[in-house]
N, C-alpha and C positions, 0 to 999 in steps of 0.2 A: 321448263328448261332448268337444269341444275346449274347453280351459280358456281363460277370458277373461284376458288380460294386463292387470294393474291397475297404474297409476301413482298414488301418493298424495302430493300436495303438502301438507306439514304433518303428517307421520306421527307425530310425537311429541306433538302437541297433543291436546286432548280429543276432537275429531272424528276425527283420525287414528288414535288408539288404539281408538276405537269401530269404525272401519272395519276395522281389523286383527282385531278380535274377531269381526266378521261373516265375514271372509275365513277365519279360523281354523276356523270351523264348516263350511266348504264347500271342503275341499281338492280335491274332485273337480271343482269349478267354476272356481276362480280360481287364478291364479299371480301373485305380486307381482313385477313387473318392475323398478320403480324407486320410490325413496323420497326425500323431501326433509325436512329439518328446519332449524331455526334454529341453536340453540346446544346443545341437549340431546343431545350426542353419546354420552353413556353409555347412554341409552335407545335411540338409533339403533343402536348396536353390538349391543345385545341383539336388536333387530328384524332386523338383518342376519343374525345367527346363526340365528334361527328361520326367517326367510322366504327367505333367500338371493336377494336381488334382483340384477339384472344391473348396476344403476346406482344410486348414491346421491349426494346433493348437500347441502351445508351452507352456512351463511351467508358464511363468509370463507375466504380462502386459508389462514390459520393453522389453522383448524379442519379444513380439508380435508387438510392435511398430517398432522395428528394422527390422523384417521380412517384415512388411508392406512397409517400405521405400525401401527395396531392390527389392520388386516385383512390385512396383507402375508403373514402365515403361514397364512391361511385358505384352504382348498381352494375354488376357484371364487370368489375374492375379487372384489367388485364394482369397477367403475370409479368414481372419486370426483371430483366437481366442486364448484363453489361459485358463489355469487352469482347474478345474473340469468341469466348464460349457463348456469349449472348447472341452473336451473329449466327453461330452454328445452330443454336436452338431456334432462332427465328425461321430458318429454312426447313427445320425438322418438325415443327409443331403440327399436330394433327389438323387436316383440312386444307393444307397448302397444296395447290395444283401448279401454280406458276410463280416463279421467283424472279422479280424484276431487280436486277443488280445495278443500282445507281451510285453506289459508293465510289469514291475516287481513289485510284492508286492500288497498291499491293493489297489493301484491306479487302478487296473483292475476291481475291484468289481462293483462299481456303473455304469461305462459305459457299462459293460457287461450286467448288469440287464436292463439298458435302451435299449440296442440293442435288447434284447429278447422281451421287451415290444413293440418294433417297428416291430417285426416279422422278424428280420434279422437272417440268418444262422450264427452260431458262430463257428469259427475255434479257439479253445482255447489253447493257449500256456501259459497262466497265471494260474498256478495251485492254487495260493492263492485265486482266486475267489471262487472255490469250497471248499477250506479249511475253509475259514472264514464264508461262507454263503451257503454251499451246499444245505440244505433243501429248502431255499428260492429260489435259482437259479433254481433248478430242478423243483420245483412246478410251477414257472412262465413259464419255458420252456414247460412243459406239457400243461399249460393253453393256451399258445399262439401257440402251435403246432410247436415249433421251434426245429430244430435239432442242437445239440452240437457235433461237430466233434473234437476229441482231437488231439493236435499237439505234445504234449510230445511224444517222441519216444516210451516210454513204453506203454502208453495208445493207441497210434496209432496202435501199434503192436496188442494189445488185441482187439481193434476195428476190425481189419482185421481178426483175428483168430476166432472171435465170429460171423462173418458176417451172416452165415446161420445156426447157432447152437441154440438150445433151452437152455434157462437158466438152466432148471432142469438137463441138461446133464453135467453141469460144476461142477467139484469137487473143483477146486482151480485155482485162478489166481496167477501166479508167476512173480513178477517184478524183473528184474535184476538190479544190481548196480555195478559200476566199483570198488567201494571201495575207490575211491579218491586217492590222492597222498600218503596216509599213511597206505594203506592196509597191506603192508609188514613191516611196522615199528613197533618195540616193543612198547607196551603200555607205558612203563616208559619214553620213549623218546618224547612222545607227548608234555610234558611240555616245551620242548625247541624249538618247531617249530615256525617259523616266518610267517608273512603275505605273504612274497614272496614264502615260501615253500607251504603254503596252496593254493595259486593261481595257482600252477603248476598242473592242472588237466591232468591225463595221457591219456585221450581219447578224451574228448570234448573240444571245444572252446566256452566258455560261459562268461556271465557277472560276475562281481566280487561277488555279493551276492550269486548267484546260485552256483558258484564254491566253495565258503566256505560251503554252505549247502550240497554240494556233499561230501566234506571232512568230515563233521560230520555225514553224512547220514540223516540229517534232510530233505533234498530234497526227499529222498525215503519215509520218513515218511509222508510228504505232499502228495506224490503220492499214498500211501495207502489210505489216506482220499479221495483223488480225485477219485480213482478207486471205492471206496465204493458208491459214488454218481453217477458217470458216468454209472456204470454197474449194480447198484442195488445189490451189493454183501455184505454180512455181513463181518465184519472185520476179523473173524476167517477163512474165505475162501480166504483171500488175503495173500500170502506169499512173502518173499523177499529172494534172494540169491545173493551172490557176484559173479560177472562174470567179471574178470579183462580185458578181451579182448574187451568188448563192442560190440560184433558182434550179439549176441542173445539179442534182445531188450525186449522181454517178452515171457512167455510161458503160455499155458492153459492146465491144466490137466483135463481130462474127466472121467466120472464114469466108462467107460469101460477099463481104464488103459492107454489110449492113452495120449501122451503129444505132443501138437503142438507148434512150435516156429516160430517166425518171425525173419529173419536175414537180415543184410545189413550193409553197411558202417556207421560209426558214423558221419553222415552228416545230419543236420536238414532239408536240402532241400527235403529229401525223405518224411518225414511225412508232411511237408508243402505242397508239391505237391499232396500228397494223400488227404489232407483236402480241398485244393482249387479245385481239379478236381472231387472230389466225386460226383456221384457214379462211374465216369469213372476214369481210371488211365491215367496220363499224364507224359511226360518226366520231370525229375527233374534236369537234368544236371549232375547227379551222375552216374558213371560207376557201373555196376553190381558187386556184391560181388563174388569172386571166392574162394571156400572153400578148394582148394587143399593146402596141406602142412600147414594147420592151426591147432593149438592146442586150444581147447576150454576147459576152466576150470570153475568149479562151486564150491563155498564154502558156508557154513552156515555163518550167521552174528554173530560176536562176540559182544554181548551186552555190555561187559565191555568197549570195544573200541568205540562203537557207541550207547551210551545211548539215543541219540536224537530220534532214531527210536522207542524206547519203549515209550518215552514221547508222541510222535505223536499218537501211538496206544492207549495210555491211554486217551488222550484228545478225541479221537473218541468214546471211550466207555463212557466217561463222557457226551459227547454230548452238545447240546445247545451252549453256548458262549465259551466253553473251547477251541475248535480249533482256534477260532479267537484270543484268549488270547495267545495261543501257538505261532501263527504266529507273533503277535506283539512283544512278548518277543524275538523271534528269530531275527526279524528285528533289534531290539535294540542291542542285543548281538553281532550280526555279524557286525553291524556298529561300535560298540565300539572296537571290535577286529581289524577291518580294520584301525581304527584311532589310534591303539596302546594303548588303554586305559585298555584293559583286555587281558589275555592270551588265547590261543586257547582252553586249557582245561577248561577255565572258561565259555565258551559259554554254555555248557549244565548245568552248575551250575546256571547261570542266568535264564535259561528256567525252570528248575525244581523248583527253589524257587518261581518263579512267578506263575507257574501253581498250585503249592501246596497251595498257599494262595488264590486261586480263587474259589469262590462258583458259579458254572455255573448257568446261567439263560436261559430261553427259548427264541429262536429267533422268534419273531413274525413280525418283520419289518426290513428293512435295517438299521434303526436308532439303533436297538438293536445290530447289527453287529458293527456299528461305535462306539457305546459306549463301547463294549467289547474291541475293538482295542485301544481306548483311555485309558481304565483302564489298559490293558496289558502293554502299553508303559510306563505309569506312574509308575506302580509297578516295571517293569524291570529296569527302571532308578534308582529307590530306591535301588534295589538289587545291581546294579553295584556300586553305591556310597558306599555301605556297604562292598564291597569285600576288 
C-alpha cells in the first residue's frame, strides 16, 4: 500500500495534535510531509523529531531562524519557511496528497486555494475558508476535480449521511449545537459573564476563538454557510437545533419523512480519521458510543440569546463579500472580548453594526476576499472604539 502524504496546517493546535494521533496509529498508511505552526516551536520541534517531515513553516522569520538552528544537526532536517509564503509552500511540496487545514480564521483561505490548484485532496477543518470565499473555493475545486472532505463533526456527519443519497431526496439538513456554556443561563445574566466563563465549553475541547464562537453560536452560523457550499443546499434548507449532550452531530431529513442521524463521542479524532481514511474507515483511537442510559435532548434556538446565528444567515442571503465581512468583524470582536476590551454581550453588537454598514460586492478573485476582510476589520475596530 502506498502511503498517503499528509500536510497539516496548524499541527500544534488541538486539531493538529489530534490528527497526528490518528496518523501515529497508522504508520503503514500515512507519511507526514509538511507541518505548520504559529509560535509553539517547542512542540513543533518534538513533532519534527517524531514524524520527520520534509518541510515545516512557522509564523515569522525570527521563529524560522530559531527552528533552523534547532534542526541544523538533525539527520534529514526539514526545510523551514515562514508566513503566508511558508503556508503556500507547505501545501505545494512534493509528496503531499492530502492537506488537513486546521489553522483558525482567514489564514486558512489562501493556502487551501493553493492546495486545490495543486490538485491536493482537502480535509477541511477551517470553516472560515468557505465562509469568506465559498463560491471561489468550490469553483476551483470543480475545475481541478479536487475532493473536499469536511472535518467539522457536523459536516462530517452530513457527508456520511448523504453518501449514497440523491440531493433531490433531501428535505433539510439539521446541524446540532451544544448551546455553549450559557444555554441554561437567563438572558439578563449574560452581561455579567467573564472570559473564563465563556471558555468553559460543556462538551468540546477547542481553541479560544472557536470556543467563544460556540458560546455566541456564531460558530453554528459559520457552519450554515459552510454547509451551503459543501452540499449545494439553499440556506432555507439548513436548520439548527440545540442538542446539549453533543452526541448527535447532525441529522438529515428526507422527503419521505425519515430522519437519519450520525452519533458518536465528542472527539475530533473520529471525523479526522474519516477524512484521512476516506473512502475507507480506519481506527480513530476512540471507543464506540454506547447509547444505553443516555438522555438525548433537542431544543429550538433562542434568537434573542443567540443573534449571531441570524447575522450569519443574513450575510449568506446578502452574498458576495458580506460573509467575509461577517467573519472579519467576528474575529475582531472575539479578540477584543478575550483581551477584556468589550463585554460578551457586545460581541454581536460589533458584528451587527459592521455588517449593517457594508454594501456587499461580488467576489471575482481572492483579492476581493482579502479586501472584504480588510474592510471588515477596519470597520469593526471603529465600532469597538465607539462603544
